[in-house]
C-alpha positions as CSV (number, residue, x, y, z in Angstrom):
1,X,0.2,-0.1,-0.2
2,X,1.3,3.7,-0.7
3,X,2.0,6.3,1.4
4,X,-1.6,8.3,-0.8
5,X,-3.7,5.2,0.1
6,X,-2.3,5.3,3.9
7,X,-2.7,8.8,4.0
8,X,-6.7,10.1,4.2
9,X,-7.0,13.9,4.1
10,X,-9.4,15.9,5.8
11,X,-12.7,16.4,5.2
12,X,-12.1,14.0,2.3
13,X,-15.6,12.8,1.5
14,X,-17.3,16.7,2.0
15,X,-13.9,17.8,-0.7
16,X,-14.9,15.1,-3.4
17,X,-18.7,15.9,-3.3
18,X,-18.6,19.8,-3.1
19,X,-15.8,19.7,-6.2
20,X,-18.1,17.3,-7.8
21,X,-15.7,15.7,-10.5
22,X,-17.1,14.5,-14.0
23,X,-15.9,12.4,-16.5
24,X,-13.6,13.9,-19.0
25,X,-13.0,16.8,-16.7
26,X,-9.6,18.6,-15.7
27,X,-8.5,19.3,-12.2
28,X,-6.1,21.1,-10.1
29,X,-5.2,19.7,-6.8
30,X,-2.8,22.5,-5.8
31,X,-1.0,21.0,-2.6
32,X,-0.8,17.5,-3.4
33,X,0.8,16.4,-0.1
34,X,0.7,12.5,-0.2
35,X,-2.0,12.6,-2.8
36,X,-4.9,12.0,-0.9
37,X,-7.6,14.2,-2.7
38,X,-6.0,13.4,-6.1
39,X,-6.5,9.8,-5.8
40,X,-10.5,10.2,-4.7
41,X,-10.2,12.9,-7.8
42,X,-9.2,10.4,-9.9
43,X,-11.2,7.4,-8.5
44,X,-14.4,9.6,-8.8
45,X,-14.4,9.9,-12.5
46,X,-12.5,9.8,-15.5
47,X,-10.5,12.9,-15.3
48,X,-7.3,14.1,-15.3
49,X,-5.4,16.1,-12.3
50,X,-2.5,17.8,-12.5
51,X,-1.1,17.8,-8.9
52,X,1.1,21.0,-8.0
53,X,3.5,20.9,-4.8
54,X,6.5,23.2,-3.8
55,X,8.1,20.1,-1.7
56,X,10.4,17.7,-4.0
57,X,9.6,14.9,-1.3
58,X,5.7,15.1,-1.9
59,X,6.6,14.4,-5.7
60,X,8.9,11.6,-4.8
61,X,6.4,10.2,-2.8
62,X,3.9,10.5,-5.7
63,X,5.6,8.8,-8.4
64,X,4.1,5.4,-7.9
65,X,0.4,7.1,-7.9
66,X,1.2,8.6,-11.3
67,X,2.3,5.5,-12.5
68,X,-0.7,3.9,-11.3
69,X,-2.9,7.0,-13.2
70,X,-1.0,7.0,-15.9
71,X,-1.5,9.1,-18.3
72,X,-4.3,11.2,-16.1
73,X,-2.4,12.2,-13.6
74,X,0.8,14.8,-14.0
75,X,3.2,16.1,-11.2
76,X,4.2,19.5,-11.1
77,X,6.8,21.1,-9.0
78,X,6.0,24.6,-7.8
79,X,4.4,27.0,-5.6
80,X,0.0,26.6,-5.8
81,X,0.0,30.4,-6.1
82,X,1.9,30.1,-9.8
83,X,-0.9,28.0,-10.9
84,X,-1.6,29.6,-13.9
85,X,1.9,29.7,-14.8
86,X,2.7,26.3,-14.1
87,X,-0.8,25.1,-16.0
88,X,0.3,27.2,-19.3
89,X,3.7,25.1,-19.2
90,X,1.5,22.4,-19.3
91,X,-0.5,23.9,-22.5
92,X,-3.5,24.0,-20.1
93,X,-5.4,27.3,-19.3
94,X,-8.6,26.3,-18.4
95,X,-10.1,23.7,-15.7
96,X,-13.0,22.6,-14.5
97,X,-12.1,22.7,-10.1
98,X,-9.2,23.6,-7.8
99,X,-8.5,21.6,-4.5
100,X,-6.4,23.5,-2.1
101,X,-5.8,22.0,1.4
102,X,-3.7,24.6,3.4
103,X,-0.9,24.8,5.8
104,X,1.9,21.9,6.5
105,X,1.2,18.6,5.7
106,X,0.6,15.3,8.1
107,X,4.4,14.0,6.7
108,X,5.6,17.3,7.2
109,X,4.8,17.3,10.5
110,X,5.9,13.6,11.2
111,X,9.3,13.8,10.2
112,X,11.4,15.3,12.5
113,X,14.4,16.6,10.1
114,X,11.5,19.0,8.5
115,X,11.5,21.3,11.4
116,X,8.2,22.2,11.6
117,X,7.4,20.0,14.4
118,X,7.9,21.4,18.5
119,X,7.2,17.9,19.7
120,X,10.1,16.4,17.9
121,X,13.2,17.6,18.0
122,X,15.1,18.7,14.6
123,X,16.9,21.0,12.4
124,X,14.9,24.5,12.9
125,X,14.3,24.5,8.8
126,X,10.4,24.5,8.1
127,X,11.2,25.4,4.5
128,X,8.6,23.5,2.2
129,X,10.3,23.9,-0.7
130,X,13.6,23.2,0.4
131,X,15.3,26.2,-0.6
132,X,15.5,29.9,0.6
133,X,15.8,31.0,4.5
134,X,15.3,28.6,7.4
135,X,13.3,29.1,10.4
136,X,16.8,29.4,12.3
137,X,17.7,31.9,9.6
138,X,14.8,33.9,10.5
139,X,15.3,33.5,14.6
140,X,18.9,34.4,14.8
141,X,19.1,37.5,12.3
142,X,16.1,39.0,13.0
143,X,16.1,42.0,15.0
144,X,13.4,42.3,18.2
145,X,10.9,44.1,17.3
146,X,10.4,43.0,13.4
147,X,10.5,39.3,15.5
148,X,7.6,40.1,17.7
149,X,5.8,41.6,15.1
150,X,6.4,38.1,13.1
151,X,4.8,36.4,15.9
152,X,2.5,38.4,17.0
153,X,0.6,39.1,13.5
154,X,1.0,35.5,12.2
155,X,1.1,33.3,15.1
156,X,-1.6,35.8,16.9
157,X,0.2,34.9,19.9
158,X,-0.1,37.6,22.6
159,X,2.7,37.5,24.3
160,X,4.9,38.0,21.2
161,X,7.2,40.7,22.5
162,X,8.3,38.7,25.6
163,X,9.0,35.4,23.5
164,X,11.1,37.7,21.2
165,X,12.9,39.0,23.9
166,X,13.8,35.5,25.2
167,X,14.5,34.6,21.8
168,X,17.1,37.5,21.2
169,X,19.0,36.9,24.8
170,X,18.8,32.8,24.5
171,X,20.9,33.6,21.1
172,X,23.1,35.5,22.5
173,X,24.7,32.7,24.4
174,X,24.2,30.2,21.4
175,X,22.5,29.8,17.8
176,X,19.1,28.5,18.2
177,X,19.7,25.9,15.3
178,X,17.4,23.1,16.6
179,X,13.4,23.1,17.1
180,X,13.8,21.7,20.7
181,X,16.0,24.9,21.6
182,X,13.4,27.4,20.5
183,X,10.1,25.2,21.8
184,X,11.9,25.4,25.4
185,X,12.2,29.1,24.9
186,X,8.7,29.8,24.1
187,X,7.7,27.5,27.1
188,X,9.6,29.1,29.4
189,X,8.2,32.4,27.9
190,X,4.5,31.4,27.5
191,X,2.4,30.8,30.2
192,X,0.0,27.2,29.5
193,X,-3.1,28.0,28.8
194,X,-6.1,25.9,30.0
195,X,-7.1,24.7,26.6
196,X,-3.7,22.3,27.1
197,X,-2.5,24.3,23.6
198,X,1.5,24.3,23.6
199,X,2.7,27.2,24.3
200,X,4.9,27.0,21.3
201,X,2.1,26.1,19.1
202,X,1.6,30.0,17.8
203,X,5.5,31.2,17.5
204,X,6.1,28.1,15.3
205,X,2.8,28.8,13.4
206,X,4.1,32.2,12.9
207,X,7.7,31.4,11.4
208,X,6.4,28.5,9.5
209,X,3.6,31.2,7.5
210,X,6.3,34.0,7.4
211,X,9.2,31.3,6.1
212,X,6.9,29.9,3.2
213,X,5.2,33.1,2.8
214,X,2.4,31.1,2.9
215,X,-0.5,34.0,3.4
216,X,0.6,35.7,0.3
217,X,0.7,32.5,-1.8
218,X,-3.0,31.8,-0.8
219,X,-3.9,35.1,-2.3
220,X,-1.4,34.2,-5.8
221,X,-3.3,31.2,-5.8
222,X,-7.0,32.6,-5.3
223,X,-6.3,34.8,-7.9
224,X,-5.1,32.3,-10.3
225,X,-8.0,30.3,-9.6
226,X,-10.3,32.7,-11.0
227,X,-8.5,33.3,-13.6
228,X,-8.1,29.6,-14.7
229,X,-11.3,28.4,-13.4
230,X,-14.0,27.5,-16.9
231,X,-17.7,29.3,-16.1
232,X,-19.2,26.2,-13.8
233,X,-15.9,24.9,-12.5
234,X,-15.0,25.2,-9.1
235,X,-12.8,26.1,-6.2
236,X,-12.7,23.9,-2.7
237,X,-10.1,25.3,0.2
238,X,-9.7,23.6,3.3
239,X,-8.1,25.9,5.7
240,X,-7.0,25.0,9.5
241,X,-6.7,28.2,11.4
242,X,-8.3,31.8,11.2
243,X,-5.8,33.8,9.3
244,X,-6.2,31.5,6.3
245,X,-10.2,30.8,6.7
246,X,-10.6,34.8,6.8
247,X,-8.4,35.6,3.3
248,X,-10.8,32.7,1.6
249,X,-13.9,33.5,3.5
250,X,-13.2,37.8,2.7
251,X,-11.8,36.4,-0.7
252,X,-14.9,34.9,-1.6
253,X,-17.4,37.0,-0.8
254,X,-15.8,39.8,-2.3
255,X,-15.6,37.8,-5.4
256,X,-19.2,36.8,-5.1
257,X,-20.7,40.2,-4.9
258,X,-21.0,40.3,-1.0
259,X,-18.1,42.5,-0.3
260,X,-17.9,43.7,3.6
261,X,-16.3,46.5,4.5
262,X,-12.7,45.3,3.1
263,X,-9.7,43.5,4.3
264,X,-6.2,44.0,4.3
265,X,-5.5,40.6,3.6
266,X,-6.7,40.1,0.1
267,X,-7.0,41.9,-3.7
268,X,-9.5,43.7,-3.8
269,X,-12.0,45.0,-7.4
270,X,-12.2,48.6,-6.2
271,X,-12.0,50.0,-9.7
272,X,-15.1,48.8,-10.6
273,X,-17.5,48.2,-8.0
274,X,-20.2,47.2,-10.8
275,X,-18.3,44.3,-11.8
276,X,-20.3,41.1,-12.3
277,X,-19.6,38.4,-9.9
278,X,-16.7,36.0,-10.6
279,X,-17.7,33.6,-8.0
280,X,-20.6,31.8,-6.6
281,X,-20.7,31.1,-3.0
282,X,-22.3,27.0,-2.6
283,X,-22.3,28.1,0.9
284,X,-22.5,30.8,2.8
285,X,-20.9,29.0,6.1
286,X,-17.8,26.6,5.8
287,X,-18.1,23.2,6.1
288,X,-16.6,21.4,9.3
289,X,-15.4,17.6,10.4
290,X,-17.7,15.4,12.1
291,X,-17.3,14.5,15.5
292,X,-16.3,11.1,14.0
293,X,-13.5,12.5,11.9
294,X,-12.0,14.9,14.5
295,X,-12.0,11.6,17.2
296,X,-9.7,9.7,14.6
297,X,-7.8,12.7,13.7
298,X,-7.5,15.1,16.2
299,X,-5.7,17.9,14.0
300,X,-9.2,17.8,11.4
301,X,-10.7,19.6,14.6
302,X,-9.7,23.1,13.0
303,X,-10.8,22.7,9.4
304,X,-12.8,24.7,7.4
305,X,-13.6,24.0,4.1
306,X,-14.9,27.0,1.8
307,X,-16.4,26.4,-2.0
308,X,-17.3,28.4,-4.7
309,X,-18.7,28.4,-8.3
310,X,-17.1,30.4,-11.4
311,X,-19.3,32.2,-12.9
312,X,-19.2,33.0,-16.6
313,X,-18.3,36.8,-15.8
314,X,-14.7,37.5,-17.6
315,X,-11.6,37.7,-15.5
316,X,-9.9,41.0,-15.1
317,X,-6.6,41.7,-13.6
318,X,-7.1,42.7,-9.5
319,X,-4.4,44.1,-7.0
320,X,-2.1,42.2,-4.9
321,X,-1.8,43.6,-1.6
322,X,1.1,42.0,0.5
323,X,0.5,40.1,3.5
324,X,2.9,40.1,6.6
325,X,4.7,42.0,9.3
């Protein structure tokens, strides 16, 4: 049994029901991971799937799945925020559905050498693509104020200033190069909460999001999705924390003509207040996992699924707003 066959992604049944794959359709799995959604799409109908992941390990692990479903599955390395460019490289310019499973994947969390987990000691890395600055580079090279801003803004950690101060103090004695080192520093700075959440959770989340530019990548992906989805094509997004969900929620409300007062996290369409909606919401409220799924997979507890269907309105370029401290 392959890794993809053993791994069951969050809200799998709900994702496939919402995406509604059809024979002859072309679908994008923008966050391939271990291929759970991709395999389910390919099994649901006689479809073609373009599976994207910026993690080379994920694509290496997916080779057996690609061979099994050849020629209907194509694996492509790159960021899902550039899916329109990546698909153009495959001579595809319009698709019938897109699914995005945001955040870190279970294999990345479970492998200490990837440096994502505060529960398993490993090198302080956190790079999904295995390229660019590591979390250790950020922790050891960022000044105290900026570090506090990163932890507060992207981790929603109210003790961010204290955490940044303790990090700066610790690194004057030795470089912080291990996840265990950082977790111990943060745990001494942040009181344990009544809900049992590990005090290191929010700081690690903030660094991971910053290292991988995840929120800006999400904005780019949403913008690319509205560009390449065919009329009646569906966008399905599963998020795991409030920052991601807020971006997806506001984006889809904006693009469906239900814009609120606006958000600093997403592109706007202010230049044309009378523009026709680009999406039709499939549900006003997010779909969440059933109690049975959460009991079997505690990581599913915070998951939210939002989805929308592309209208026939033509795509118009929209300005992109960068997110971050």
